[in-house]
N, C-alpha and C positions, 0 to 999 in steps of 0.2 A: 850410698846409691849403688853399691855392688859394682857390676861391670859398667854402669853408666858413669862412674868416676866421681861420685859424691864423697865428701869427707864427712864421716859421722861426727856430728856436733851436738852439744847440749841443746835442750829445747829452747826455741826462740832465736837461735843463731842461724843466719842464712848460710846455706852450703855454697861452696865455690867450685866451679868446674876446673879440672886440671887437664893437662895435655896427655896424661897417661891413661885416658879412658880407652876402652875397647869398643868393638863394634856393638850393634844393637843386642840388648840382653833382656830376658824376661824380668829381670830385677831393676831395670832402668827406672829412675825416679821421675824423669820427664820424657814423655812420649809424644809422637805425632798422633793426634787423636782423630782428625778428620781432614780430608782433602777434597776440594771442589774446584774444578777448572772450567765449568760451563757458564760462568758469570757473564751476563749480558748477551748470551746467545739466544737463539730463537726458543721461546717458551720458558726461558730460565726464570726461576723465582727470585734470583738475586742478580744484581747488576755487576758484581765484582767476583773474581776468583778469591779463594781464601784457603789458608792452612790453619788448623786449630791444634794447639798444644794442650797437654794436660799434665799436672803435677800429681803423680800417683805415689809419691814417696812420703816420707815422714817428716820432712823439713821444708821450709820455703827455699826456693832456688833463685839466685840472682841470674838474670839472663843477660846482663851487661857483657858485651864482648862476644855474644853468641850471634848466630844467624840461621835463617832458614834458606835453603838453596834448592834450585830447580834445574833439571835438565830434561830434554825430551826423552821419549821412551828408549831410544837407542843412541842418544847423543852423548858427547863427552865434554861439552862446554856447560859450565854451571853459572847461573845468575843468582845473585845473593840479595837478601834483605836483612839488614842488621836489626837486632832486638835490643830492647831496653827494659828496665824495671825488674820487679821481683814477682815470681809466680808462687802465691801461697799454696799450702797443702790443700789438695782436693778441688782446686779451681782450674779453669781453662782459660786459654789466651789465644786471641784471634789475630792473625796476620792478614790484613786485607791487601790483595794484590791488584792487578790491572782490571780495568772495566772493559766489558764488551761493548758492542755498538747498540745493543738492544736495551730494553727496559729492565724492570725488576726492582726489588727493594735494595736499600743500602745495606751494608754489612757493618756490624759493630767492630771497631778496630782498636786493638791495643798497640799495634805497630802497623805501618803502612809501607808497602813496596809498589813496584811497577812491573812485576813479572807477569807476562801473559802466558798462562798455563794452558795446556791441552785439556779439553773437556773429557777425553776418553782414555788417554794413556800418557804416562810420564813418570819421572822419578823426583822424589822430594827427600831432602836430607836435613836433619837438625844437627848443626855443627857448633862445636864449642869455641869457634873463632869466626872472624868475619872474612877470612881468606878463602877464596873460591877453591873448591876441590879441583885437583888437576892430576893428570898422569895415572889415574886409576881405572880408566875405561869402564869395563863392566864389573869392577870389583870395588867401587867406591864405598859400598855398604860396609866393607871390612876395614875402612880407614880408621886410624886411632882417634882422629878428631870428631868422628861421627858419633853422636849421642843416640840418634834413632834414624831409621831409614824406611821409606815406603816406596815400593814400585807399584804403580797402579795401572790397571789395564793389561790385557793379555800379551801385549807386545813389549812390555818393559823388560829390558835386558839385565836389570839389576834389582835386587829386592832383599828383604830380610826373610830368612827361612827358606822354605822349599819352593815358593812361587809368588808371583805378584797377586795383587787383589783382583777382584772382578772389575770389569770396566764400569766406570761411572758414565754419566750422560749430562746433557744440558739441564735436566731436571733432578738429577740425583748426585749425591756425593758418595764417597766411601768412608766409613767411620767404624771405630771400635764400638762395642756395646756400651750400655749405660754405666758399667763399672770400669770402663777403660781397660778391659782385659788385655793382657799382653803376654803372648807366648813367643814373641820375637819371630813370628811366622805370618807374613802379610796375607797369604792366601787363607789362613785360618782366622786371623784376628779381625779382618775387615769385611763388612757387608755393604751393599749399596742401599741407599734410602734417601729420604727427603733431607736436604741440607738443613743443618741446625747450628749456625754459628753462634757460639756463646762465649763472650769474652769476659774479662774482669769487670767491665763496665756494663755488661748486659744486665738489665733488671731481671730479677727472678720472676718466674711465671706468677700471675696473680692467683691469690687463693680462691678456692671454690666459693661461689656465691652462698651467702648465709640467709636463711629465711628469717625475716623480721616483720614486725607489725609496723604500720605507718607511724604510729605514735613513737615507737622506738627509733625510727628514722628521724623524726622531727625532734624528739627530746624536749625537755622543758625550757630550754634557753633559746637565745637568738640564733644559734647555729647548731647544725646537726652533730651529734656525738659520733656519727658514723660516716662523716665526710671522708671521701676517698675509698670507701669500701664498696664492694659489689654485693647487692642484696637481692632477695626475692621477696616481693610484697604482693598482697592481694587486696583488691578493693573494687568499689563501684565507680564507674566513670560518671562524674557529675557535670563535666563540661568538656567540650572537644573543639579544637580549632584546626581543621584540615587546611584552611586558607587564611591569609592575612598576615603570615609571618611568624606566628607564635610557635608553630610546629610542635604541638603537644596537646596534653589534656590534663585535667585534674582527676585525682583518684582519692576516694575516701573509704575508710574502713566500713564494712557492711554493718548496718544496724545502728550507726551512730547518729547523734542529734536526737531531740532538738536542744539539748543542753551540752555545753562544752565539758571536756574532761576536768576533773578536779585537780589533777596533777600538773596542769599547765602545758601538757604536750598536745599538739594538734593531731587530729585524726585524718587530716587531708594533706595531700602533697601534689606538687606539680611534676608531671612526667614530660621531659623534653625528648622528642623523638624526631630527629631530622629526617628529611625526605618525605615521601608519601606516607601519610598517617596510616597506622595499622588498621585493617578492616574491623578489628575487634574494638577499636577505640571509639565506641559509639555510646552516647549518653544512656545510662541505664544498664550497660553490660557489666558483668562481674568478671574481672580479668586478673591474670597473674602477670606481673612485670618483673623482669630481671634487668638490673642496670646499676650504674655507679652513682653514688650519692655525692652531691656537691652543693656549694652555696654559690649562687649567681646573682650578684647585685643585691644581696640580702634576702634572696628567695631560696629556700631549700628545694632542691629538685633532684630527680632521678633521671639520668640520661640513659636512653635505651635505643634499641633498634626495632623496626617493625616485626622482625622475626622473634623478638623476645617479649612480645605482648601477645599472650594467648588466653583463650577462654579458660577461666579457672576450673570449669568442669564440675561444679557442685552447686547445689541450691544455696541461695543467699537471702539475707534480709535487706531490703532497700534502705537507703539512708534518708534521714529527714533533715530539712534545713534548720539551722540554728534559729531560734526565735528569742532574740535578746537585743538589748540596746547596743549601739556601737561603742566598743570599749574606748576609754579615754586615755589609755597609756599604751606604749609600744609593747610592753610585756604582755598585756592582756590581748592585744591584737595578734602577737606571735602565737598565742595559745589557740587561735582559730585560723591561722594561716592555711589557705588551701581548702577550707571547708565551705560547704554550701550554707548560705546565710540569707535569711529573709529579713530585710530591713523593715523595722516597724517605727511608728511615730513620725514626727515631722522632719523632713529634709528640705533644704532650700538651696537653690542654685547660687553659687558664690563666685564662679569663675567660668567664663566662656572664651577667654582669649585664645586658648589653645585648641578650641573645638574644631576649627577649620583645618588645623595642622595635624592633629593627632586623633581626632574623633573622641575627645575626652571632655568631661564636664566636671568642674570642681563643685562639690556639695558641702554644705555645712549642716550639721545636726542642729535641729531647732527651726525656728520660724524666721530667722534673720540671717543674712549673709555674714561672712567674717568681716571684721572691721579693721581699717587702718588705725593703729593704736593712738596716733596723735590726732585723730578725728575726735576722740572722746576723752582723752586724758592728756595732761601736760607732758611734754617730752621729757624723757629721762626719769620719770617718777615710778614708784611701785605700781601705781594704777595703770600706767602705760605697759609695764611688764606683765601685769595681770591680763591685759587684753591679748597680748602675744601668746600667753600660756593658754588662754581660753580658745584662741584660734587653733592652736595645735590639738587641743582636745576634740574639737568639733569637725576637723577637716577630713574628708575622704573623697577620692576621685572616682567618678563613674567612667569606665573605659568602654571600648567598643570591641574587645576581644581580638585586636590586631595590633601590630607594631608599625603599621604604615604611616609614613610621614607624607601627608597629602600635599604639602607645599614644598617638598624637598626640591632643591634646585642645584645645578652644577655650573661652575664657572670654567669648566674644562671644554675647550673647543673640540677635543677628541670625543667627548661625550655628546656635546650638543650638535656636532656636525654643522650643517648649514644654518642652524638656528642661532640667533644672537644669544650671548650670555648676559645674565644667568638664565638658563633654560629650565623649565619645570620638568620634573621627572615622573610624576605620578598624576598628571592632569587628566588622565583618562578615568580617574576614580572620583567618587563623591564621598566626602566625610560623613560620618554618622552625626545625628543630633543637630543638623543645620537645616533650617526651613524658613521660608518666608511666610508660610501660612500657619505653621505650628511652631512658633519661635521658642527657643530655649534662652531664657533671659536671666541675668542676675536678679535675685530677689524672688524668683518664681518658685512656688511650691513644687516639689517632686514627689510623685506617688509611685511606689514600687508595686507592680502587678505580678512579679515573678521573682523567684530567688536569684541570687547572684553568688559568685565565689569570691572569698576574701583573698586578695592577691597583694604582692608587694613587688614593684619593679619601678625603675627610674626614680628611686628615692621617694616614692609615694605609696601609701596604702591605697588600694584600689578595690572597687567592686567590678568584677568581670562578669559580663553576661555569660550564660552557659553555651552560647554559640556567637559567632561574630555578628555584630550589628552593622549593616551596610546601608548607607544613604543612597538615594534620598528618601526611600520609603520607611527605613528603620523598622522593618517588619518584626524583627526578633528583639526589639528593645524591651528590657524588663521594667521600664519606668515610663510614666507619662508626666508631662509638664503642663502646668496651668498657664494659659496665655494671659499675661498681665499687661499687655499693651493697652494704651488709651489713645484715642484719636486726637486729644487736645489736653492742655493743662487742666488740672482738676479745679473747677469753679468753686467747689466747696472749700478747698484749701485757700483759695484767693478771696473768699468772702467771709472769713471768720469774724471780721469786725464790720460787717455790712458790705453791700454791693460796691465794688470799686467804680470810681469815675474814670480812672485811667489805669493802664497797666504798663509796666516797664519790664525789660528782660535783659539778661546777659547770655551771650551765646558765642562760644569758640567755634569757628566754622572750618577748622582743619585745613590750614594752608590753602585758602581759596586764591588761586593765581590764574590770571588770564594770559600772562606771558608764558608760553608753553614750552615744554622740554624739547619737542621735536623741531622747534624753530632755532635752537642753539646747538651748533655742532659739537660743542664741548660737553653737553649734557649726556649722561647715560641713563638708561631706563631699567625698571623692573618690567619683565615681559609676561604676557599671558600665554595661554596654551597655544595660541595661534601666532606667536612671535610678534604680537602687537604690544607696544609699550602701554603701560597703565599709569605709572607715576614716575617722577624724576627720582633717580637713585643717587647720582653723584656727578661731580665734574663741573658744576656750575652753581650759580646763586639762585636759580629757579627752584621752586618747590611745587608740590601738588601735581596737577594733571599733566600727562605727557602730550596729548594731542587734543584736537577739537572734540572728538567723540568722547574722550574721557571727561573733558570739561563739561560737556553737555550732560553726561550722567551725574557728575558731581553737582552741577547747577540745579538740575531738576529735584534732587534730594534736598539741597539747601533751601530752595524756594518753597518746597512743600513744607519743610519744618518751620521756616520763618513765618510764612503766611498762617500756618496753623497755630502759632503762638498767640495770635489775636492780641498782640501787644501794640501800644501806641508809640513807644520808644524802645529801641533795641540797641544795646551796646554789643559790638562785634569785636572779636579778636582773631588774629591770624588771617587778616586780609592782606593781599599783596600791596606793598608800598610801591606803587607804579613809578614814583620818581626815581627809584633805583634802577629802572629799566629805560630811562629817558623819556617817560611820558609825564603827563599831569599826575600829581600824587594820587588823585581820586579817580583815575581812569578805571581801575578794576572795580572800585566801589560803585561807580556810576553804572557799570555794566551789570553788576549784581542787582541794583535797584531797577534797572530796565527789565531784567528777567522777572523780578518780583511783580512789577506792574503789568507785565504781559499776562500773568496769571490772575492777579488780583484786580486788575482794571487800571487804566491810565490814571496817573496822579495819586494812586493810593499811597505810595511810598516816596519819600525824598531822602536825600542824605545831607548830613551836616558837613559843609566844606571844611577841609583841613585848616587848622589855625595858622595864622601868620606868626604865632609864638614859637612854632617848632624850630629846632636847631637846624643847622645846615644838613643837607642830605647825607653828607659824609659821616655824620654822627648818628644817623637814623638806621634802624634795622630794615631788613628786607620784608618783614611783615609788620603790620601796624594795627592799631586799634581804630575803630570807626563807630559812627552813630548813624542810624537811620530812624525815620519817624514818619508818622502819618499826618500830613498837613491838615487833614480834615478834622482832627481831634485835638492836636496840640500845636502850639506855636513857639517858635524860637524867640528868645529875648536877647537882643544884641548879638554880638559876634561869638564865634567859638573860641575856646581858649585851650592852651596846652602848657604843661610844665616843661618848657623848652630850654631852661638854663642849667640843667643838671645832667647833661649828657656827655660832658667832656671827661678826660682822663681823671680818675680819682673821685668822680662824682657819682651820685646814687644811681643814675639811670644810664651809666656807661654801657651796661650789658642788658638793658631791658627797654621795652617800648615806653615812650613818654605818655603819661596820663593826659587825657583830653577831657574837656568839660564844655557843657552847654547848658544855659538856663532855659527852662521850658515853663509853660503854664498851659492850663486848659484853654482851648481855643474858644469854645462857645460857653457863654455864661461866665460867672465869676469864678476865680480860683487863685490860690496862692502859687507864687513861683517856687520852683524847686530846681536845684542845681544837680544835673546828671553828669556823673564822672565815669569814665571808662578806663580800666587799668589792665595791664598784663605784665606781671612781675617776672623776674628771672626764674627760669626753670630749675628743677631739682637735679637734672641729669649731669651737670658738669660744674666744676668749681669756678667761682668768679675770682676777681683780683684782690679781694679784701681778706684781712686776717679773720679766721673762723669760717671761711667759705668751704673748706674741705669738709667732706661728710664726716661728722663726729660719731655716727652710729646711734644717735638718739632718736631716729625715726623721721627727722626733718629733711633728710637728703642733703645734697650739696647746696652751696650758695645761700645758706640761711642768713649770713651777715648781709649779703647783697639785698635780700628781700626785706630785712629789718630796716636797712638804710632807705630803701624805696618807700616803705610804709611811713617812716619818719618824715621823709620829704613830702609825701602825699599829705600827711597830717598837717604839716606846717603850711602847705600851699593852699589847700582847699578853702579854709575859712575866709581868707582874703578875697578869693574870687567870688564866693557866695555873698559876702558883704558888699562887694562892688556892684552887684546886680540886685541887691535887696532880696536875696533868696534865703528864707529862714531854713527851709528843709534841704538837706543834702542827701542824695542817693548815689552811692558809689558802687558800680557794678564791675565785674571782670573776672578774669582768670588770675587769681593771686598766687597760683602755684604753692599754696599753703593750705594744709588741712586746718580744721576749725579751731583746734587748741594749740596751734603752733605760734611761735614767737612773733612773726611779722603781723599776724592778725591781733595778737595781744597788744601790740603798740596802738592799734586803732580802737580796740575795746577800751583801753585805758584813757583814750581821748574822747570817749563818750559815744562811740559807734556800736550799733547792734547788728549782728548777723541775722537777717530775716529768715534765711533758710532753716537754720537750726532752731529758731524761735517759733516759727509758724508751721514748719514741716519737719519735725524731728523724726529721726529714723529713716530719712530718705537722703540720698546723696547724689552728687553730680559726676562721680568718677569711679572707675574700677581699675585697680592696678595690682597685678600679681595675686589676684583672688581676694583682695580686700577692698572694701568700699569706703569712700570718704568724699568730702567735697573740697575740690580745689577752686571751684567757681562759687562766688559769693556776691550777694548784694548787701551792702552795709548802709545803714541809715543813722543820721544823728537823732537827737531827741525829738526835734520837730518832724523829721522824716518818719520816725516811728509813730508819731501821733497821726500822720496821714495814712499809715499802712493799714490795709484791711486783711492781709494774709499773703502767703507765698507758697509756691509749689516748685519742686524739682520735677520737670517733665522728663521722665526716664525713657528717652527714645534712642539713646546712643551707647552709653558706656557699658551697659549690660548686654547689648546685642552682640552676636557673633561678628567678628571682623570680616567674615566671608561676604557679608551683605554690603560692605563698604565699596564705594566706586573703585578704590585702589586695588581691590581683589577681583575685579570683573574678569570673568572667563578664566578663572584659575582652576575650575573643576569641570567635570563632565556635565554637571547640572548648573543651569543659569540661575544664580541667586540675586541678580539685580532686580530691584523694584524701585519705581520712581517715588515712593512714599518717603516719609521723614525718618524712617528707622535706619539707624547707623548712617546718618548724614554726616556725623562727626564722631570723635571719640569722647567728647564732653557732652553732658546733658545741659540744656538751657535751664536757667532759674528765672522764675517770673514773680513779680511783686505787684499786688493790687494797691492802688492809692486813691484816697479821697481827694477831692479838689482843694480842700482847705486843711490847714493845720489846726487841729482842735484838741 
């Protein structure tokens, strides 16, 4: 290192400083390259002062035991910052010093000190020890331990060469040129300019953007081959989202479509542009975009700024939407990601559960919704696996062009303020695709009237509209939906074997409670946009409505549905067991019947009193099964019955509602007796106490052993009750929490029972879960009951409707979706069976 004191070593060996070094020299191997003392001052670009070193020699240098030192322009006291590490050839090293009181960016640091440097004048020394300079006054630059020295600003009294550097400022540093030129003369070697701290860890400047086609950005695979690179692309804006949270637009290569590329690379890409969208990002414009390529949640995108979206400035050929069937594999979908697409052929609504939350609708290619695999195939079989595979091939989600969570809520009191928690955060908005007059329902045909863009986000392939769809008018929706509502069960389905003399039904009424949440201080609520409780959330044994107004809304919907069933006997599930709240067990049931009669006429309905066979209240659930009937058309035969001796520990109904039974016959004229049984088996959501109750993953959910034991107990109990009352026909209704091909129902099939829903109304179902349809609600009949049967119908009024219409979501949005009619009166659809008066 010449005068800087380096020992010449073979290549690859670190040089070591010695005490025999002389003062600054033009041949020094390590020099002070830049000095900045304005950090954190007014207008400063950086918050910290810094000193930058450079290795201009031919070998790496160990800085261990060295220091940088600072003294004021005319001062004699030196502050030190020790150094560590090795400085490779041709690199720079930044020593970050004290921060000012103002703002500015951070400084990359290879070493950190606390020296507060002057912004305009001072002295800096690079010393081959950590001992502070002393006793050298204005001649420290000549000290033997000094490797390099810079006096900066016109008042500095010591410097290398003939004079100090020019004065820096709050916004400028003094530094050598790009080649670190060193003549050992501060006044000649240093110029003032913008600070540029570049340390060993400072990333290199990004390469210049490279012009690429959109297809090159996308590549033929699942991820971009150019991820991390900055590119320039040109294309036609096919969709733009200035509002709704997407903050971006789709871009497609000019002139592409209506066929996809043969090489598997897409000609469309998403451009993410935070902040106010560029004025050039308008559908139909041909623009040039400069930005960085990345993968975000499986979607290839280019991140840019408004300034980097400009008019391409040349004539162009518009794009055409792809006209092809929806691809059945992810690889094929990747090949059209981001491209304009015109859906053709049949599409059917398969999922509306998230519509009120995210403004999205699950669609299935074809004329049927996606199916729960155990609805149509035995659990764990290749046939069941084939259903899952078919669902994956047919699913696509229609989105609304926004990322808004319309039911987002907060449990933070800091966020909610005076409102009770949880408070709704976006209740001033209305989700797309929700309507009481133009309903979007599972099973409804969807007809596309405009193209969409193929998108992938939140782990789903999606159709994005070309602009945000906003409810309640949904003016820019690219699709229309057929209204498939019916005002009553289908009489044609019920009359397949002749006109029925009687009708029976099964209906889960969704936690119908008259003991309300607001009456129990331990209850907590879910609140609407006006901070009024809608339903019980937690803290107590109550379920259902929070207050009298909520109960009134729930009641009017339940009453509308039950009366419209036009059934003579109805089995109900999820009615409050009022005995658990200190009342007569049938208190809530009697109030529901009173509400029914208030609409249908006095005496139209009566309820079957709870059986004395039931176990002690301590062994009963907080919800119960119940029966109501029309005394004008049917009559009860003898007392009501219940399977009440199987509810203790280790017994079949320890975790479910006891089956109840009542024998009926036609009231006027002659007719055979039939035993009507109402059931509500253990749910799938949690594991019961029996071996095999854990979810095995075969599609049946948790507690399948519990439900099998309940089916077996039911099978063994019912024939004796029927024989006791001389009833040949047995009709068993209820929520079995089992899809049609699952093990619990198989127990009953093998005992000679037939599911009338799948027999008389195939292809229709009572429940929708996670976008798949199936029946948890069934009416099963024995051979004699089947002879009496004329037909059956799933009245689809609930499971396929948006949950926004439910009483429990009242006033969640800026649009009032409450309607007193039967639609979304529950989450289960009723099942209705027609019966002849005689077994024939």
